PDB file of N, CA, C and O in Angstrom:
ATOM      1  N   UNK A   1     113.150 101.103  98.466  1.00  0.00           N
ATOM      2  CA  UNK A   1     111.981 101.243  97.635  1.00  0.00           C
ATOM      3  C   UNK A   1     112.471 101.439  96.157  1.00  0.00           C
ATOM      4  O   UNK A   1     113.505 102.056  95.899  1.00  0.00           O
ATOM      5  N   UNK A   2     111.688 100.893  95.232  1.00  0.00           N
ATOM      6  CA  UNK A   2     111.984 101.066  93.843  1.00  0.00           C
ATOM      7  C   UNK A   2     111.793 102.516  93.368  1.00  0.00           C
ATOM      8  O   UNK A   2     111.030 103.268  93.973  1.00  0.00           O
ATOM      9  N   UNK A   3     112.463 102.898  92.319  1.00  0.00           N
ATOM     10  CA  UNK A   3     112.285 104.229  91.727  1.00  0.00           C
ATOM     11  C   UNK A   3     111.241 104.163  90.644  1.00  0.00           C
ATOM     12  O   UNK A   3     110.817 103.087  90.223  1.00  0.00           O
ATOM     13  N   UNK A   4     110.832 105.337  90.200  1.00  0.00           N
ATOM     14  CA  UNK A   4     109.844 105.396  89.121  1.00  0.00           C
ATOM     15  C   UNK A   4     110.396 104.669  87.885  1.00  0.00           C
ATOM     16  O   UNK A   4     109.663 103.937  87.220  1.00  0.00           O
ATOM     17  N   UNK A   5     111.640 104.862  87.587  1.00  0.00           N
ATOM     18  CA  UNK A   5     112.234 104.148  86.423  1.00  0.00           C
ATOM     19  C   UNK A   5     112.224 102.669  86.612  1.00  0.00           C
ATOM     20  O   UNK A   5     112.003 101.926  85.656  1.00  0.00           O
ATOM     21  N   UNK A   6     112.460 102.210  87.831  1.00  0.00           N
ATOM     22  CA  UNK A   6     112.402 100.764  88.102  1.00  0.00           C
ATOM     23  C   UNK A   6     110.989 100.210  87.816  1.00  0.00           C
ATOM     24  O   UNK A   6     110.836  99.185  87.152  1.00  0.00           O
ATOM     25  N   UNK A   7     109.963 100.911  88.334  1.00  0.00           N
ATOM     26  CA  UNK A   7     108.623 100.481  88.098  1.00  0.00           C
ATOM     27  C   UNK A   7     108.215 100.531  86.607  1.00  0.00           C
ATOM     28  O   UNK A   7     107.502  99.648  86.132  1.00  0.00           O
ATOM     29  N   UNK A   8     108.664 101.552  85.886  1.00  0.00           N
ATOM     30  CA  UNK A   8     108.305 101.723  84.514  1.00  0.00           C
ATOM     31  C   UNK A   8     108.950 100.622  83.642  1.00  0.00           C
ATOM     32  O   UNK A   8     108.455 100.352  82.548  1.00  0.00           O
ATOM     33  N   UNK A   9     110.017  99.999  84.093  1.00  0.00           N
ATOM     34  CA  UNK A   9     110.649  98.918  83.378  1.00  0.00           C
ATOM     35  C   UNK A   9     109.981  97.541  83.581  1.00  0.00           C
ATOM     36  O   UNK A   9     110.301  96.571  82.893  1.00  0.00           O
ATOM     37  N   UNK A  10     109.032  97.487  84.559  1.00  0.00           N
ATOM     38  CA  UNK A  10     108.339  96.229  84.835  1.00  0.00           C
ATOM     39  C   UNK A  10     107.233  96.010  83.827  1.00  0.00           C
ATOM     40  O   UNK A  10     106.711  96.960  83.244  1.00  0.00           O
ATOM     41  N   UNK A  11     106.877  94.744  83.624  1.00  0.00           N
ATOM     42  CA  UNK A  11     105.800  94.411  82.653  1.00  0.00           C
ATOM     43  C   UNK A  11     104.530  94.149  83.434  1.00  0.00           C
ATOM     44  O   UNK A  11     104.347  93.075  84.007  1.00  0.00           O
ATOM     45  N   UNK A  12     103.660  95.133  83.451  1.00  0.00           N
ATOM     46  CA  UNK A  12     102.343  94.981  84.026  1.00  0.00           C
ATOM     47  C   UNK A  12     101.384  94.423  83.036  1.00  0.00           C
ATOM     48  O   UNK A  12     101.511  94.702  81.843  1.00  0.00           O
ATOM     49  N   UNK A  13     100.383  93.613  83.487  1.00  0.00           N
ATOM     50  CA  UNK A  13      99.378  93.107  82.615  1.00  0.00           C
ATOM     51  C   UNK A  13      98.587  94.304  82.018  1.00  0.00           C
ATOM     52  O   UNK A  13      98.377  95.316  82.687  1.00  0.00           O
ATOM     53  N   UNK A  14      98.165  94.162  80.770  1.00  0.00           N
ATOM     54  CA  UNK A  14      97.441  95.257  80.087  1.00  0.00           C
ATOM     55  C   UNK A  14      96.212  94.602  79.458  1.00  0.00           C
ATOM     56  O   UNK A  14      96.300  93.547  78.829  1.00  0.00           O
ATOM     57  N   UNK A  15      95.075  95.249  79.643  1.00  0.00           N
ATOM     58  CA  UNK A  15      93.821  94.884  78.969  1.00  0.00           C
ATOM     59  C   UNK A  15      93.342  96.091  78.185  1.00  0.00           C
ATOM     60  O   UNK A  15      93.367  97.228  78.655  1.00  0.00           O
ATOM     61  N   UNK A  16      92.898  95.791  76.950  1.00  0.00           N
ATOM     62  CA  UNK A  16      92.345  96.829  76.070  1.00  0.00           C
ATOM     63  C   UNK A  16      90.976  96.367  75.620  1.00  0.00           C
ATOM     64  O   UNK A  16      90.820  95.252  75.122  1.00  0.00           O
ATOM     65  N   UNK A  17      89.979  97.229  75.798  1.00  0.00           N
ATOM     66  CA  UNK A  17      88.612  96.835  75.431  1.00  0.00           C
ATOM     67  C   UNK A  17      87.924  97.987  74.694  1.00  0.00           C
ATOM     68  O   UNK A  17      88.171  99.157  74.985  1.00  0.00           O
ATOM     69  N   UNK A  18      87.055  97.639  73.734  1.00  0.00           N
ATOM     70  CA  UNK A  18      86.250  98.739  73.081  1.00  0.00           C
ATOM     71  C   UNK A  18      85.426  99.437  74.122  1.00  0.00           C
ATOM     72  O   UNK A  18      84.974  98.810  75.080  1.00  0.00           O
ATOM     73  N   UNK A  19      85.219 100.731  73.954  1.00  0.00           N
ATOM     74  CA  UNK A  19      84.518 101.579  74.884  1.00  0.00           C
ATOM     75  C   UNK A  19      83.703 102.572  74.032  1.00  0.00           C
ATOM     76  O   UNK A  19      83.826 102.574  72.807  1.00  0.00           O
ATOM     77  N   UNK A  20      82.901 103.386  74.651  1.00  0.00           N
ATOM     78  CA  UNK A  20      82.203 104.452  74.000  1.00  0.00           C
ATOM     79  C   UNK A  20      82.579 105.756  74.613  1.00  0.00           C
ATOM     80  O   UNK A  20      82.531 105.926  75.831  1.00  0.00           O
ATOM     81  N   UNK A  21      82.962 106.696  73.754  1.00  0.00           N
ATOM     82  CA  UNK A  21      83.299 108.058  74.214  1.00  0.00           C
ATOM     83  C   UNK A  21      82.240 108.978  73.627  1.00  0.00           C
ATOM     84  O   UNK A  21      82.427 109.490  72.524  1.00  0.00           O
ATOM     85  N   UNK A  22      81.162 109.198  74.311  1.00  0.00           N
ATOM     86  CA  UNK A  22      80.095 109.958  73.724  1.00  0.00           C
ATOM     87  C   UNK A  22      79.419 109.138  72.622  1.00  0.00           C
ATOM     88  O   UNK A  22      78.969 108.015  72.846  1.00  0.00           O
ATOM     89  N   UNK A  23      79.361 109.729  71.436  1.00  0.00           N
ATOM     90  CA  UNK A  23      78.716 109.073  70.306  1.00  0.00           C
ATOM     91  C   UNK A  23      79.698 108.264  69.445  1.00  0.00           C
ATOM     92  O   UNK A  23      79.285 107.590  68.501  1.00  0.00           O
ATOM     93  N   UNK A  24      80.990 108.331  69.770  1.00  0.00           N
ATOM     94  CA  UNK A  24      81.985 107.684  68.934  1.00  0.00           C
ATOM     95  C   UNK A  24      82.630 106.522  69.683  1.00  0.00           C
ATOM     96  O   UNK A  24      82.752 106.587  70.907  1.00  0.00           O
ATOM     97  N   UNK A  25      83.039 105.479  69.002  1.00  0.00           N
ATOM     98  CA  UNK A  25      83.729 104.410  69.662  1.00  0.00           C
ATOM     99  C   UNK A  25      85.185 104.763  70.012  1.00  0.00           C
ATOM    100  O   UNK A  25      85.807 105.569  69.320  1.00  0.00           O
ATOM    101  N   UNK A  26      85.687 104.209  71.003  1.00  0.00           N
ATOM    102  CA  UNK A  26      87.088 104.414  71.458  1.00  0.00           C
ATOM    103  C   UNK A  26      87.543 103.150  72.164  1.00  0.00           C
ATOM    104  O   UNK A  26      86.843 102.138  72.140  1.00  0.00           O
ATOM    105  N   UNK A  27      88.675 103.198  72.776  1.00  0.00           N
ATOM    106  CA  UNK A  27      89.214 102.050  73.435  1.00  0.00           C
ATOM    107  C   UNK A  27      89.692 102.443  74.848  1.00  0.00           C
ATOM    108  O   UNK A  27      90.230 103.529  75.059  1.00  0.00           O
ATOM    109  N   UNK A  28      89.478 101.532  75.799  1.00  0.00           N
ATOM    110  CA  UNK A  28      89.906 101.725  77.155  1.00  0.00           C
ATOM    111  C   UNK A  28      91.054 100.744  77.426  1.00  0.00           C
ATOM    112  O   UNK A  28      90.916  99.549  77.167  1.00  0.00           O
ATOM    113  N   UNK A  29      92.150 101.223  77.931  1.00  0.00           N
ATOM    114  CA  UNK A  29      93.271 100.354  78.294  1.00  0.00           C
ATOM    115  C   UNK A  29      93.491 100.532  79.805  1.00  0.00           C
ATOM    116  O   UNK A  29      93.358 101.631  80.345  1.00  0.00           O
ATOM    117  N   UNK A  30      93.824  99.435  80.456  1.00  0.00           N
ATOM    118  CA  UNK A  30      94.063  99.500  81.869  1.00  0.00           C
ATOM    119  C   UNK A  30      95.007  98.372  82.368  1.00  0.00           C
ATOM    120  O   UNK A  30      95.192  97.341  81.722  1.00  0.00           O
ATOM    121  N   UNK A  31      95.577  98.636  83.534  1.00  0.00           N
ATOM    122  CA  UNK A  31      96.413  97.678  84.195  1.00  0.00           C
ATOM    123  C   UNK A  31      95.623  97.052  85.356  1.00  0.00           C
ATOM    124  O   UNK A  31      95.437  97.715  86.376  1.00  0.00           O
ATOM    125  N   UNK A  32      95.162  95.824  85.241  1.00  0.00           N
ATOM    126  CA  UNK A  32      94.439  95.183  86.313  1.00  0.00           C
ATOM    127  C   UNK A  32      95.131  95.210  87.668  1.00  0.00           C
ATOM    128  O   UNK A  32      94.479  95.219  88.713  1.00  0.00           O
ATOM    129  N   UNK A  33      96.485  95.223  87.637  1.00  0.00           N
ATOM    130  CA  UNK A  33      97.255  95.165  88.863  1.00  0.00           C
ATOM    131  C   UNK A  33      97.427  96.551  89.501  1.00  0.00           C
ATOM    132  O   UNK A  33      97.864  96.657  90.647  1.00  0.00           O
ATOM    133  N   UNK A  34      97.092  97.582  88.779  1.00  0.00           N
ATOM    134  CA  UNK A  34      97.196  98.947  89.317  1.00  0.00           C
ATOM    135  C   UNK A  34      95.766  99.528  89.353  1.00  0.00           C
ATOM    136  O   UNK A  34      95.314 100.158  88.397  1.00  0.00           O
ATOM    137  N   UNK A  35      95.093  99.305  90.445  1.00  0.00           N
ATOM    138  CA  UNK A  35      93.709  99.663  90.599  1.00  0.00           C
ATOM    139  C   UNK A  35      93.455 101.137  90.213  1.00  0.00           C
ATOM    140  O   UNK A  35      94.061 102.043  90.785  1.00  0.00           O
ATOM    141  N   UNK A  36      92.563 101.365  89.248  1.00  0.00           N
ATOM    142  CA  UNK A  36      92.219 102.722  88.864  1.00  0.00           C
ATOM    143  C   UNK A  36      93.150 103.338  87.792  1.00  0.00           C
ATOM    144  O   UNK A  36      92.926 104.466  87.354  1.00  0.00           O
ATOM    145  N   UNK A  37      94.194 102.591  87.374  1.00  0.00           N
ATOM    146  CA  UNK A  37      95.134 103.129  86.373  1.00  0.00           C
ATOM    147  C   UNK A  37      94.572 102.742  84.996  1.00  0.00           C
ATOM    148  O   UNK A  37      94.631 101.580  84.595  1.00  0.00           O
ATOM    149  N   UNK A  38      94.023 103.745  84.274  1.00  0.00           N
ATOM    150  CA  UNK A  38      93.445 103.485  82.994  1.00  0.00           C
ATOM    151  C   UNK A  38      93.538 104.677  82.060  1.00  0.00           C
ATOM    152  O   UNK A  38      93.795 105.798  82.500  1.00  0.00           O
ATOM    153  N   UNK A  39      93.333 104.444  80.801  1.00  0.00           N
ATOM    154  CA  UNK A  39      93.400 105.564  79.805  1.00  0.00           C
ATOM    155  C   UNK A  39      92.540 105.156  78.593  1.00  0.00           C
ATOM    156  O   UNK A  39      92.307 103.975  78.333  1.00  0.00           O
ATOM    157  N   UNK A  40      92.078 106.193  77.861  1.00  0.00           N
ATOM    158  CA  UNK A  40      91.323 105.942  76.673  1.00  0.00           C
ATOM    159  C   UNK A  40      92.080 106.480  75.432  1.00  0.00           C
ATOM    160  O   UNK A  40      93.001 107.288  75.545  1.00  0.00           O
ATOM    161  N   UNK A  41      91.657 106.006  74.265  1.00  0.00           N
ATOM    162  CA  UNK A  41      92.241 106.486  73.055  1.00  0.00           C
ATOM    163  C   UNK A  41      91.295 106.166  71.861  1.00  0.00           C
ATOM    164  O   UNK A  41      90.425 105.302  71.975  1.00  0.00           O
ATOM    165  N   UNK A  42      91.467 106.831  70.783  1.00  0.00           N
ATOM    166  CA  UNK A  42      90.660 106.548  69.557  1.00  0.00           C
ATOM    167  C   UNK A  42      90.978 105.223  68.937  1.00  0.00           C
ATOM    168  O   UNK A  42      90.150 104.631  68.245  1.00  0.00           O
ATOM    169  N   UNK A  43      92.187 104.752  69.186  1.00  0.00           N
ATOM    170  CA  UNK A  43      92.634 103.442  68.675  1.00  0.00           C
ATOM    171  C   UNK A  43      93.256 102.664  69.787  1.00  0.00           C
ATOM    172  O   UNK A  43      93.616 103.241  70.813  1.00  0.00           O
ATOM    173  N   UNK A  44      93.402 101.336  69.621  1.00  0.00           N
ATOM    174  CA  UNK A  44      94.066 100.592  70.698  1.00  0.00           C
ATOM    175  C   UNK A  44      95.485 101.089  70.982  1.00  0.00           C
ATOM    176  O   UNK A  44      95.932 101.106  72.128  1.00  0.00           O
ATOM    177  N   UNK A  45      96.203 101.506  69.887  1.00  0.00           N
ATOM    178  CA  UNK A  45      97.547 102.012  70.017  1.00  0.00           C
ATOM    179  C   UNK A  45      97.602 103.313  70.811  1.00  0.00           C
ATOM    180  O   UNK A  45      98.491 103.506  71.640  1.00  0.00           O
ATOM    181  N   UNK A  46      96.664 104.187  70.555  1.00  0.00           N
ATOM    182  CA  UNK A  46      96.573 105.470  71.261  1.00  0.00           C
ATOM    183  C   UNK A  46      96.221 105.228  72.770  1.00  0.00           C
ATOM    184  O   UNK A  46      96.781 105.860  73.665  1.00  0.00           O
ATOM    185  N   UNK A  47      95.282 104.297  72.998  1.00  0.00           N
ATOM    186  CA  UNK A  47      94.936 103.968  74.370  1.00  0.00           C
ATOM    187  C   UNK A  47      96.143 103.413  75.108  1.00  0.00           C
ATOM    188  O   UNK A  47      96.366 103.748  76.271  1.00  0.00           O
ATOM    189  N   UNK A  48      96.903 102.592  74.463  1.00  0.00           N
ATOM    190  CA  UNK A  48      98.117 101.996  75.082  1.00  0.00           C
ATOM    191  C   UNK A  48      99.160 103.093  75.390  1.00  0.00           C
ATOM    192  O   UNK A  48      99.770 103.073  76.459  1.00  0.00           O
ATOM    193  N   UNK A  49      99.366 104.037  74.474  1.00  0.00           N
ATOM    194  CA  UNK A  49     100.321 105.092  74.674  1.00  0.00           C
ATOM    195  C   UNK A  49      99.871 105.980  75.817  1.00  0.00           C
ATOM    196  O   UNK A  49     100.688 106.420  76.626  1.00  0.00           O
ATOM    197  N   UNK A  50      98.556 106.248  75.890  1.00  0.00           N
ATOM    198  CA  UNK A  50      98.014 107.091  76.983  1.00  0.00           C
ATOM    199  C   UNK A  50      98.112 106.328  78.322  1.00  0.00           C
ATOM    200  O   UNK A  50      98.303 106.943  79.371  1.00  0.00           O
ATOM    201  N   UNK A  51      97.981 104.997  78.280  1.00  0.00           N
ATOM    202  CA  UNK A  51      98.081 104.210  79.492  1.00  0.00           C
ATOM    203  C   UNK A  51      99.535 104.287  80.029  1.00  0.00           C
ATOM    204  O   UNK A  51      99.736 104.382  81.240  1.00  0.00           O
ATOM    205  N   UNK A  52     100.513 104.246  79.158  1.00  0.00           N
ATOM    206  CA  UNK A  52     101.904 104.362  79.601  1.00  0.00           C
ATOM    207  C   UNK A  52     102.105 105.631  80.370  1.00  0.00           C
ATOM    208  O   UNK A  52     102.717 105.612  81.438  1.00  0.00           O
ATOM    209  N   UNK A  53     101.611 106.734  79.863  1.00  0.00           N
ATOM    210  CA  UNK A  53     101.702 108.011  80.588  1.00  0.00           C
ATOM    211  C   UNK A  53     100.936 108.023  81.904  1.00  0.00           C
ATOM    212  O   UNK A  53     101.400 108.556  82.911  1.00  0.00           O
ATOM    213  N   UNK A  54      99.765 107.430  81.867  1.00  0.00           N
ATOM    214  CA  UNK A  54      98.922 107.307  83.099  1.00  0.00           C
ATOM    215  C   UNK A  54      99.650 106.493  84.152  1.00  0.00           C
ATOM    216  O   UNK A  54      99.625 106.845  85.331  1.00  0.00           O
ATOM    217  N   UNK A  55     100.300 105.406  83.743  1.00  0.00           N
ATOM    218  CA  UNK A  55     101.048 104.540  84.678  1.00  0.00           C
ATOM    219  C   UNK A  55     102.168 105.351  85.347  1.00  0.00           C
ATOM    220  O   UNK A  55     102.348 105.267  86.562  1.00  0.00           O
ATOM    221  N   UNK A  56     102.909 106.126  84.572  1.00  0.00           N
ATOM    222  CA  UNK A  56     103.948 106.939  85.123  1.00  0.00           C
ATOM    223  C   UNK A  56     103.421 107.918  86.145  1.00  0.00           C
ATOM    224  O   UNK A  56     104.014 108.064  87.214  1.00  0.00           O
ATOM    225  N   UNK A  57     102.328 108.590  85.851  1.00  0.00           N
ATOM    226  CA  UNK A  57     101.749 109.557  86.772  1.00  0.00           C
ATOM    227  C   UNK A  57     101.200 108.863  88.033  1.00  0.00           C
ATOM    228  O   UNK A  57     101.332 109.362  89.151  1.00  0.00           O
ATOM    229  N   UNK A  58     100.586 107.704  87.806  1.00  0.00           N
ATOM    230  CA  UNK A  58      99.986 106.944  88.915  1.00  0.00           C
ATOM    231  C   UNK A  58     101.063 106.529  89.946  1.00  0.00           C
ATOM    232  O   UNK A  58     100.929 106.746  91.150  1.00  0.00           O
ATOM    233  N   UNK A  59     102.161 105.906  89.390  1.00  0.00           N
ATOM    234  CA  UNK A  59     103.201 105.449  90.261  1.00  0.00           C
ATOM    235  C   UNK A  59     103.965 106.602  90.882  1.00  0.00           C
ATOM    236  O   UNK A  59     104.348 106.521  92.050  1.00  0.00           O
ATOM    237  N   UNK A  60     104.203 107.692  90.125  1.00  0.00           N
ATOM    238  CA  UNK A  60     104.876 108.891  90.673  1.00  0.00           C
ATOM    239  C   UNK A  60     104.092 109.437  91.878  1.00  0.00           C
ATOM    240  O   UNK A  60     104.678 109.846  92.880  1.00  0.00           O
ATOM    241  N   UNK A  61     102.782 109.433  91.761  1.00  0.00           N
ATOM    242  CA  UNK A  61     101.943 109.948  92.880  1.00  0.00           C
ATOM    243  C   UNK A  61     102.085 109.051  94.122  1.00  0.00           C
ATOM    244  O   UNK A  61     102.238 109.534  95.244  1.00  0.00           O
ATOM    245  N   UNK A  62     102.031 107.753  93.889  1.00  0.00           N
ATOM    246  CA  UNK A  62     102.195 106.813  95.048  1.00  0.00           C
ATOM    247  C   UNK A  62     103.574 107.061  95.725  1.00  0.00           C
ATOM    248  O   UNK A  62     103.678 107.184  96.945  1.00  0.00           O
ATOM    249  N   UNK A  63     104.607 107.126  94.885  1.00  0.00           N
ATOM    250  CA  UNK A  63     105.942 107.316  95.455  1.00  0.00           C
ATOM    251  C   UNK A  63     106.091 108.640  96.204  1.00  0.00           C
ATOM    252  O   UNK A  63     106.780 108.717  97.221  1.00  0.00           O
ATOM    253  N   UNK A  64     105.440 109.669  95.690  1.00  0.00           N
ATOM    254  CA  UNK A  64     105.508 110.987  96.348  1.00  0.00           C
ATOM    255  C   UNK A  64     104.862 110.965  97.756  1.00  0.00           C
ATOM    256  O   UNK A  64     105.152 111.793  98.620  1.00  0.00           O
ATOM    257  N   UNK A  65     103.984 109.983  97.928  1.00  0.00           N
ATOM    258  CA  UNK A  65     103.272 109.843  99.221  1.00  0.00           C
ATOM    259  C   UNK A  65     103.969 108.762 100.098  1.00  0.00           C
ATOM    260  O   UNK A  65     103.480 108.394 101.167  1.00  0.00           O
ATOM    261  N   UNK A  66     105.126 108.275  99.599  1.00  0.00           N
ATOM    262  CA  UNK A  66     105.865 107.253 100.360  1.00  0.00           C
ATOM    263  C   UNK A  66     105.245 105.858 100.304  1.00  0.00           C
ATOM    264  O   UNK A  66     105.487 105.043 101.194  1.00  0.00           O
ATOM    265  N   UNK A  67     104.464 105.577  99.291  1.00  0.00           N
ATOM    266  CA  UNK A  67     103.786 104.322  99.151  1.00  0.00           C
ATOM    267  C   UNK A  67     104.399 103.554  97.949  1.00  0.00           C
ATOM    268  O   UNK A  67     104.534 104.113  96.860  1.00  0.00           O
ATOM    269  N   UNK A  68     104.756 102.309  98.154  1.00  0.00           N
ATOM    270  CA  UNK A  68     105.230 101.488  97.080  1.00  0.00           C
ATOM    271  C   UNK A  68     104.063 101.080  96.209  1.00  0.00           C
ATOM    272  O   UNK A  68     102.990 100.752  96.715  1.00  0.00           O
ATOM    273  N   UNK A  69     104.257 101.099  94.942  1.00  0.00           N
ATOM    274  CA  UNK A  69     103.263 100.620  93.994  1.00  0.00           C
ATOM    275  C   UNK A  69     103.176  99.126  93.954  1.00  0.00           C
ATOM    276  O   UNK A  69     104.177  98.456  94.205  1.00  0.00           O
ATOM    277  N   UNK A  70     102.038  98.572  93.653  1.00  0.00           N
ATOM    278  CA  UNK A  70     101.966  97.144  93.543  1.00  0.00           C
ATOM    279  C   UNK A  70     102.831  96.612  92.434  1.00  0.00           C
ATOM    280  O   UNK A  70     102.951  97.242  91.383  1.00  0.00           O
ATOM    281  N   UNK A  71     103.448  95.445  92.650  1.00  0.00           N
ATOM    282  CA  UNK A  71     104.272  94.845  91.635  1.00  0.00           C
ATOM    283  C   UNK A  71     103.420  93.980  90.736  1.00  0.00           C
ATOM    284  O   UNK A  71     102.381  93.470  91.154  1.00  0.00           O
ATOM    285  N   UNK A  72     103.870  93.807  89.465  1.00  0.00           N
ATOM    286  CA  UNK A  72     103.148  92.846  88.573  1.00  0.00           C
ATOM    287  C   UNK A  72     103.128  91.471  89.235  1.00  0.00           C
ATOM    288  O   UNK A  72     104.051  91.103  89.962  1.00  0.00           O
ATOM    289  N   UNK A  73     102.061  90.719  88.970  1.00  0.00           N
ATOM    290  CA  UNK A  73     101.910  89.458  89.642  1.00  0.00           C
ATOM    291  C   UNK A  73     103.090  88.511  89.397  1.00  0.00           C
ATOM    292  O   UNK A  73     103.393  87.682  90.254  1.00  0.00           O
ATOM    293  N   UNK A  74     103.754  88.619  88.255  1.00  0.00           N
ATOM    294  CA  UNK A  74     104.892  87.709  87.995  1.00  0.00           C
ATOM    295  C   UNK A  74     106.138  88.077  88.805  1.00  0.00           C
ATOM    296  O   UNK A  74     107.120  87.335  88.808  1.00  0.00           O
ATOM    297  N   UNK A  75     106.094  89.250  89.506  1.00  0.00           N
ATOM    298  CA  UNK A  75     107.227  89.643  90.338  1.00  0.00           C
ATOM    299  C   UNK A  75     106.931  89.479  91.823  1.00  0.00           C
ATOM    300  O   UNK A  75     107.803  89.716  92.658  1.00  0.00           O
ATOM    301  N   UNK A  76     105.697  89.071  92.161  1.00  0.00           N
ATOM    302  CA  UNK A  76     105.368  88.921  93.568  1.00  0.00           C
ATOM    303  C   UNK A  76     105.986  87.662  94.135  1.00  0.00           C
ATOM    304  O   UNK A  76     106.056  86.639  93.454  1.00  0.00           O
ATOM    305  N   UNK A  77     106.416  87.726  95.329  1.00  0.00           N
ATOM    306  CA  UNK A  77     106.942  86.595  96.035  1.00  0.00           C
ATOM    307  C   UNK A  77     105.866  85.920  96.877  1.00  0.00           C
ATOM    308  O   UNK A  77     105.186  86.596  97.649  1.00  0.00           O
ATOM    309  N   UNK A  78     105.694  84.611  96.750  1.00  0.00           N
ATOM    310  CA  UNK A  78     104.655  83.904  97.487  1.00  0.00           C
ATOM    311  C   UNK A  78     104.996  83.731  98.938  1.00  0.00           C
ATOM    312  O   UNK A  78     104.213  83.150  99.691  1.00  0.00           O
TER     313      UNK A  78
END
């Protein structure tokens, strides 16, 4: 099984979209390949930085349960 560092070095797809946080605009960033792995930020850059932390926590939780995280689509074997 891959380690957390192995997973963190992989290039997962990233989508960033405008969102609303209460009365102020913000941005939502997420990995489509990691269901439920998302983060918000006041700027796209902040959302992306927060997503990196969220991905680490997301994958660490899966690994602690003995579950391999999904690989980015470009790493999947047909």
